[in-house]
C-alpha positions as CSV (number, residue, x, y, z in Angstrom):
1,M,99.3,13.8,-26.1
2,K,95.5,13.4,-25.5
3,L,94.3,13.8,-21.8
4,K,92.3,10.3,-22.5
5,N,95.2,8.4,-23.5
6,S,97.3,9.9,-20.3
7,I,94.4,8.9,-17.8
8,E,94.4,5.5,-19.6
9,K,97.9,5.0,-19.2
10,L,98.0,6.1,-15.5
11,D,95.1,3.6,-14.8
12,A,97.1,0.9,-16.2
13,Y,99.9,1.8,-14.0
14,F,97.6,1.9,-11.0
15,E,96.5,-1.7,-11.9
16,R,100.0,-2.9,-12.2
17,L,100.7,-1.3,-8.7
18,E,97.4,-3.1,-7.1
19,S,98.5,-6.4,-8.8
20,G,101.8,-6.2,-7.1
21,K,103.8,-5.5,-10.3
22,A,104.9,-2.2,-9.3
23,Q,108.6,-2.9,-10.1
24,K,107.5,-3.1,-13.9
25,I,106.5,0.7,-13.7
26,D,109.5,3.1,-14.8
27,P,109.6,6.1,-12.6
28,D,111.1,8.2,-15.7
29,H,107.8,7.1,-17.6
30,V,105.6,8.6,-14.8
31,S,108.0,11.8,-14.4
32,K,107.4,12.4,-18.3
33,M,104.0,11.9,-17.9
34,I,103.8,14.7,-15.1
35,R,105.7,17.1,-17.3
36,K,103.3,16.4,-20.2
37,L,100.1,16.8,-18.1
38,T,101.7,19.9,-16.5
39,K,102.3,21.3,-19.9
40,K,99.2,20.5,-21.3
41,R,97.5,22.4,-18.1
42,E,99.7,25.5,-18.6
43,G,98.4,25.5,-22.3
44,L,94.9,25.6,-21.3
45,M,95.5,28.2,-18.7
46,G,96.7,30.2,-21.6
47,E,93.5,29.4,-23.4
48,L,91.6,30.2,-20.5
49,S,93.0,33.8,-20.3
50,E,92.0,34.3,-23.8
51,A,88.6,32.9,-23.7
52,V,85.7,35.1,-24.0
53,K,82.6,32.7,-23.9
54,P,81.4,31.6,-20.6
55,S,80.8,28.1,-21.8
56,K,84.4,27.8,-23.1
57,K,85.9,29.1,-19.8
58,Q,83.9,26.6,-18.0
59,R,85.0,23.6,-20.3
60,L,88.7,24.7,-19.9
61,L,88.3,24.8,-16.2
62,Q,86.8,21.5,-16.1
63,K,89.8,20.3,-18.1
64,C,92.4,21.9,-15.8
65,A,90.4,20.4,-12.9
66,T,90.8,16.9,-14.7
67,L,94.4,17.6,-15.0
68,D,95.1,18.6,-11.6
69,A,93.6,15.3,-10.5
70,Q,95.6,13.2,-13.0
71,I,99.0,15.0,-12.0
72,E,98.1,14.4,-8.5
73,R,97.6,10.7,-9.0
74,A,100.6,10.5,-11.0
75,R,102.8,12.3,-8.1
76,W,101.3,10.1,-5.6
77,L,102.3,6.8,-7.7
78,L,105.7,8.1,-8.2
79,D,106.0,8.2,-4.3
80,Q,105.0,4.7,-4.1
81,I,107.3,3.2,-6.8
82,G,110.3,5.9,-6.3
C-alpha cells in the first residue's frame, strides 16, 4: 500500500465525518488501515537501521514521522466512530 493512497483514503474518511456521514465509515476498515500503516512503519524502521547515507536516513525518518501522524489521525477517527 502506498502512503499517498492511505492518506487520501483517511482524508476521505475525515470528510465523511465532517459532513455528518460517519455511519458510512466501517470501523474495521479504519482498523485495517492502522495495521497496514503500522506494518509499513516497522518496515521503514528496518530500512533505517540498515541505511548508511545520512540523506537516506533523513528521508526514512521523515516518512516515519508522516506515518506516525497518519496513525494518530486514524486512531482518533476510530475513537470518533467506534
